[in-house]
N, C-alpha and C positions, 0 to 999 in steps of 0.2 A: 695600273697596279700601284697602290699606295704603299709607301714605306711606313713601317711602324713608328709611331711617335715615341718620344722619350718617356712620356708618362704611361703609355700603354704597355701591356705585357708582350714579351717577345713570343713569336709563334715558331713552332718547328713541326713541319708536316701537317699544318692545320690544327695542331693541338697546342693548348696554352701551357707553357712551361713555367709554372709558378714556383716560387721558392718554398721549400718545406717549412711548415709552421713549427716553431719551436715552443709553442705554448703548451704547458702541461708536461714538458720533458725536462730532464735534468741530466747533465753529463755524468760520466762515471766518477770524475773527481768531485763533483758536488755530492754524490751519494756517500763517498768516503768522508767528506768534510762533515756532512750531517751525522753520519754514524759516529764520528769522533766526538762531536759536540754532545750528542745524546748519551754516548757512553761515558763521557766525563761527568755529566750531570748524574747519571745513575750510579757511577762509582763514588761520587761525593755523598750521595744519599746513603749508600751502603756503609761508607766510612763513618758517617754520623750515627747511623744505626748501631754499628759495632761499638762505638764509644759509649753510646747509651746502654747497650747490652752489657758492656764491661762494668759500668757503674751499677747496674741492676743485677749483676750476676750473683751477688750474695743473697739477695731476696729470692731470686729464681731457684737457687740451690736450696734455700730454706723450704720452699714449697715442695720441691722434689724429695727433700729429706723427711717429709711428714710421715710417709708409710714406714720408714726405718725407725723413727722415734716411737711410733705406735707399736711396732714389733718389739722394740727394746723394753717395753713394759712387761713382757712375758719371758724374754730370754735376752741373752747378750747379743746385741746387734749394733753394727756401726759401719760407716763407710771407710774404706782403706785407701790410702795414697801409697802406691808401691815404689815411687821414685821421688827424688828430691824436688823435681820440677813438676810433679803430677798435679799439685794444687793450682799452680799457675796455668798449666796446660788446660786444666778443666775450666778455669775461668775464661780462658781465651776461646775454648770451644763453645761455651755458652754464649760468649759475646758475639762470635761470628754467626751462630745460628739465630740469635736474637736480632742481630743487625740485618740479616737477610729478610727475616719476617717483618721487622718494623719498617724497612725501606721498600717493601714489596709494592705498595701503591705507586711509588715514584718510578722504579725501574720497569714495572709493568706498563705504566703509562708511556714511558719513553720507548719501550719496545713496540707497543701498538701504534704509537705515533710515527715510528719509522716505517712500519710495514703497511699501514692502512692507506697511504697515498696511492699505492699501486692497485688498490681494490676499487670496485664499483661501489656506488652508494648503497646498494642492497647488501653487498658483501660486507661493507663496513658495519651496517646495522646488525647483521648476523653475528659478526665476530665480537662486537662490543656487547651484544645481548648475551652471548654465551659466557663472556668474561664476567659480566655483571652478575650472572647466576652462579658461576663457579666459585667466585671469591667468598661470598657469605656462606655457601654450603661447605667449603673447606674449613672456614672458621668454626662453623657449627660442629663439624666432625671432630675438629681438634678439641673443642670443649667437651664433647662426649668422651674423647680419649683421656683427658685429664680426670674425668669423672670415674672411669672404670680402671684407671691405672693403679690406684691404691688397692683395689680389690685383687688385681692380678698379683701384685707384690705379696699381699697377705696370704693368698692361696699357694703360690709357688714356693714361698719360703716356709709354708706350713708343713711341707712334706718332711722337713727335718725334725728330729726329736727335740723336746724342750730342753734336754740336757746339752744340746749342741749349740755352738755359737754361729751366728750368721754375720760373716765379715765380707762385705761386698766391695769390689774394686770400684772406685768412684767413677772412673771414665766409662767402664762397662755399664754401670747403673744408669748414668745420664744418657748414654747412647741407646740403651734399651728403652728408656722412657721416650726419647725423641722418636725412635722408630715406631713405637706403639702409637703415639699421638699422630704422627704423620700418616701412618697406614690407615687409621680410621678416618682421618681427614680426606685422604685420597679416595677412600671407598665411598664417601658421601658425594664426591664429585663425579663418580662414574655415570650416574644417570644423565648428567649433562652431556657427556661424551656420546652416550647412546643416541640422544636427540640430535647431536651434531652429525653423527654418522648417518642418521636417517635423512637429515636435511641435504647432505651431499650425495645421497643415493646409494650408499654402501650397505645399509641395513634397512629392511622394510619393516613396517609395523606388523605385517602378517607373520614374519619370522619371529619377532619378539613375542607376539601373542601365542604362537605355537610352542615356544620354549619357555613360557613363564614359570612352569613348574620346576624346571631345572634351575632357573635363575633364583627362585625362592629357596631351593635346597642349597645352592651355593651361598646365598646370603646367610642362611641358618648356620652352615658350617663355618663361614668366616666369623660370624658372631660368636660361635662357640670357641673358636681358636683364639680370638683376641680378648675374650672375656672368660677365662677359665676359672670363674668363681664358683663357689659351692652352691650358691642359690641361682635359680633360673631367671630371676629378675634382671640380673646384669646382662644376660644374653638377650632377653627381650628388649632391654634398653637400647640396644644397637640394632637388633633385627627389625623391630617394628618401624622405626624411622626410615631405615634403608628400604624396606618393602614399600612403604608409602611413597618414597621418592621414586622408586622404580615404577609404581603404579601411575604416578604423575607423568613420568617420562613416556610410558606406554600410551597414555591418553593423548599427549602432545603429538606423538608420531602417528597415531591413528587419524587425528584431525588433519595433520599435514598431508598424509597420503590421500585422504578423501578430497582435500582441496586440490591437490595436484591432479588427481584423476578427473575431477570436474573440469579443471582447466584444459586438460588434454582432450576431453570429450567435446568441448565447445568448438564448433566449426569456426575457422578463421575467415573473416570476410575479406574478399580480394578488392 
């Protein structure tokens, strides 16, 4: 019976007791350290974005004030600051919102870079693919929001008589504009989430195909709510692109389900 050599592995009951491999693992302290470093970089990017947004807040407010200036041609209309610090608070709000938007590529990258090491290669491609599709669609939706926002202001304030004055609180007006733009931007991203739910197996293409009429009705109602303009053109300006995006998402889910069905039907060789 030979004794184990110093270079060979020690045996216990005929089984080799090897040391666990630490390759590809990170202790909990390392995760906290990485999260702190990435969080600091993201916070620095947001801070720089807020500074840039504060410097550009006057130009942004001038753009948002455009519908009010157009309304002032037919009646008395203006933005109202109801407190002493309201003007500064409004500039600070615009700066924070602008900073988050301007720095979004940095903090999104840091977030994905922190999460993706725990995913497989296929999962990484899927996550980055959805992110690459969601970001431009959200930007496109926000552009449409800025397009229809002046029409909304013109119609909603048009219910008042020409003899009345339209005095709007500045903070409420900017908040209303931000909510409208973000809501339309999020609506443009919803097809991406439908495709993602299909890829993870929560929603089938068959269910989407059977409910397409209800989805189109919901799109039409949403377009009518966010674009309450007197002409139908504004409604179609939102409804048609959203319907086209839903059609593209439905096509992708159909192709994905067919590919998955063919893969499941293929017999596995032993």
